[in-house]
N, C-alpha and C positions, 0 to 999 in steps of 0.2 A: 630449530627454530620455531617457536609460538606468536603469532600474531594475535594482538586485540582483535576483537568486532568492530567493523567500521559501523555497522549502525547504532550500537549503544552508544547513548547521548556523548558521555566524554569523550571515546575513540572518536569518534566525528568529529569533536571540537579540537583534540590535540593534532588530528593528521588536516584535516583542513584549514581550522582556523588559528593556527597559533602564531606566533609573529614569522617563524620561521618557514610557514607554508604559503606565502604566496606565490609562487612559482606553482607549486601544486594543483591550487586551487585555480588557477589560470588555464593551465592544462584540462581541470575537471570540467569547469563553467565555458569554457571552447568546445567541447566535448558533448557536454550535454543540452547547452543551448546554441551553439554555434554547428553542429554537427560535425566537429571537427577541426573545422577552419580556424586559424587565429587570428580571431576577429578583435579578442581584446588585449589592447595594446599596453596598460597599467591597470592596476587596482590597489584601492585602500581597502585594507580589513579592520572592520570596526569591534573592536572586543566587546567580548562575552564571557561573563564569569557565568560557570555552572551554578546553581546551588547547593551550599552545604548540606543543609537539608533537604533530603529526596523527596519529591513527590511528585503527580500525575505530569505537573507541567514539565518537570525536569525533564521527560520522555518527549520533549516536544521542542527540538534545540533551534534558536535562531541563531544564522551566521550571516551577517549584515555585511554587504562590500559596494564601494563603489566602482564603477568599471568604467574605464576610456576606450572607446572603438576605434582600432587602426584607419580606415578609410575615413570617418565622421568627424573624429576625437570629441563625439558626443559622450555624454557623461549619463551613465545610467545605476542606478542602484538595485542591487540584486538581495533578496532575501531569500537564503537558502534552509530549508527547514527538514529534517530527517524525522518521520514518524513510522516509531516502530509499532504501534497501538491502534485500533481502528476506536478512537473514540468518539462517541457521541458529541455532533457540532461542532468538530475539527473543519470541514468544510467552510464553515461561516468564518472560522476565526482564519484561516488561509487568506481568504478575499476581505476580511475585515483587516489585516496589518498591512497586505500589498496596498488597500485604500487610505489606510494611515500614513505608510510611509512618504506617498504620494501627497498627501494633503497638507500634510506639517512643513513641507519642503519650505513654504511662503509666509512671510510672515504680512502683517497689517497694510494695505496699499500697495503691496508689490505686484509687479505686473505677470500676468500668470503664464505668458511665453516663456518664463525664467524655470518654471517645471520642468523637471527630467524624468524622463522613462523609469517607470516601477517592474521588473521581474519576480514574479513570485515561483520559486523554487522548490517543488515539494517532492522529497525522495522518499516513498511508503514502503514497507516490509510484508503489504498486503493488497489486493487487489482491487481498486476504487473505481475502474470503470469496464461492467464486466464484457459488454458490448463491441468492445476495443479490442483490438489484439494488437495493436503495435504496446511498445513497452514504452516510450514515450508521447506524451500526448501536450498538444497547446492549445491553448484558449484564448482570444482577444472577442471583444465587444463587434458584434454584426447585427444588422438589420434583422430583424425577427421574421419576417415573411420571407425577403427575398435574399437574405444571408449575405448582404453587401458589408464590406468591413468599412468599422466606422474609422472617419478618415483620419483620427490620431489615433497611432498607436502606443500610447502611454502605458497605461496597462496589459499583461500580458501573466497569464498562468501558466506554468509547464509543471506536467505530473510524470515522473519516473516511477511504472510500477515494476519494482526487483522482481518478485516473484515470475513475471511472466518472461522474465531472461532465461533461458533454457538452453543458452550453447555451453558447450563444453569445450576444455582450454585446446582442442585441437582445431575447435571453429572459429578461434579467434581471429578475424581479420583488421577490424577498423579500432584507432583508440578509443570509438565508444564502447564497443564490445570490451574491452581490455577494462576500461574503467568500471564498466556494470559488472565484471565477473569480479574484480577486485572486490567489489562494494558485498558482493554475494558468496565467497569463495575464501576472501583473504584468511580467515580465523580456522581454516579446515588445512590449509597447506602450513609445509614444513620447511619450504623455502622459496626464495622468486621465482617463476617460471620464467624459461628463455626468453617465451614470445615475448614477454611480457617486461623483463630487465630491458629492451632496449629503448625504452620510453623512461628517459632519467625520472620525470618529473613521477613516474607509478612505482619506479624504484627507490626515489626519496621516500613516496608515502609507505612503503613496507618497513624501510627503515625507522621511521618514527612508528608504525605499528607494531615494531617488534618488541616483544614483551620485556625480554631483557635491557630494553632503554630505557625503561621505565622507574620511575623513584618507588620506594613504597606507601607513597601516599597517592600517587600516580594507581599502583596496582589496587589499594584498596577502594580507591572511587571507582574501579572499572567493575573492580565485582561486586559494588552494591549496586550498579547501574545494572549487571548481569542480575541478580537477585530480585530486584526490584521489579524488572519486567517479566521475570519468570514468573513472581509471585502475581501481576498484573496478569498473564494470560491466563495462567491458573483459575484465578476470579471471574473472568470473564469466559471459559470454556464450560465451569460451573453454571453460570447466569444463562449459557445458551444450552446448557443441559437440561437445566430445569425445565427450560421454558418449552423445549421441544419434547422432554417427556409429555410435558402439559398438553403441548400439543397434538401427541399420538393416543394419550387419553380421550381427547376430546374426538379425535379422527373414529376411535374403536366405536366411539357411540354413535358419531354421526352414518356410520356402516352399519351398525346393529337398525337404527331407524330406516335405513333404506331399504335394507332385508327385508321391515317387516313388511314395507309398505310394499314391496316390489312381491314381496308372498301374498300379500291380500289382492293385488291387481292380477296376479296369473292365477289364482285361485278360482278369482271370480271371474275370469276368462274361459275356464276351464268348467264349471259351471256345476261343478258336484265336491260335495264335502270331503271327499278323497283329496281332491285336486287344493281346495284351499289349505288344507292340512299341508299336503305333501308342497305347495306350491311356497307356502310361509316358509316351511323348514328350507325350501333349496334358496329361494329369496333371500332369507335371514343369512345364511352361510355363503351365496355369491357377496351380498352386499357388503357384509363386514370386510369380505377379501377386496372387494373391489376400493372400497370407499375409504379401507385403512391404507393398500397399496397407493393409491391417488396422493396421498395424503402424507404418506412417507417419500413420496417422489419428489412433491412441493417443499417439502420440507427438507428434504436431503437438498436440493437446489440452492436454499436462502444458505445451507452451512459451506457449501464448496469454497474454499480457501479459507476459511473460520476456523474449522476444526481436523484435524487427523480423520484419514478415513477409515481407520478402525473402530474411531470412536462413532463417526456418521452409521455406520454397518452397525453397530451394538444399539444406537439410539432407535434407529427408525427400521431395524432388521432387513432391511439391503442386504443380497451378498454382494461380493467384492465385484463379479461379474456386471451383475446389474449396475453398479455406482458407475463403473469403469464404462458401460451403454449412455449412459447418465450424461457423464463427462463428455463424452465423443458427441455426443447431439447439441451441448451447449456450447461447443467449437464452434 
């Protein structure tokens, strides 16, 4: 069997947002929002039609659902987004969409107590919060200095960073693990793993993701999405590479300037012409090396999780061992 990539917008909508996906979406949301607890009693999926003309917006998929909790019978709106490209300003778009979904619930003259909570669930194929180790992060309103929660929990932003999930098939224990593994690895599997097939909703998700079950038109849509993402990533990588090369060039110049200054200072301290000459030569060499090395490290830090390791090494001049030590220091 060949499974389509759940991270691509068409496949994500097909698996989680179609008319036949209600039970799948309930299981998925219970796992990522409620730590695997069966909190959601029912939900209503709001239809979303992927645009036929592919553009950047099409990589930023909305699935909107209204859920009902079991214990409280309280209704909540959940906006689910699968973001594969780290485009500029998308963090603001997340907040805007959540706030907009909250504010448009009421017409003029209605009581504010009728407002239902909104959850923005964003799943990213890149690392957003390098300072956090956990895969799932949840944000709510808090008092700035004392970190006291705002008394109303009506807007919550939840982020799932897929690259942080490193578990292998033999390590999967919870339903959270299994859904995250499905998102990361489904496209690379040839059949449904036994450890995952024991959950009916995940087994059904694999069935929907089976390429053999798609129509020729759906396969064409999926292929166009894959090509678009590939082209956009190439574009972003080229832009990053260009910026890095310019930064390296500036770093080398900074290193030369630093070396000249250090050399003069060293020569003056020695107090003889020979010392000045030797100091300048030595200082230039050391300064270039130290300045360029430091800049290379700073640049490599910014490129982690955005560009392949091989590309980082080619651009910065760092060795694989040096890059591995840098990664370890960032963990």
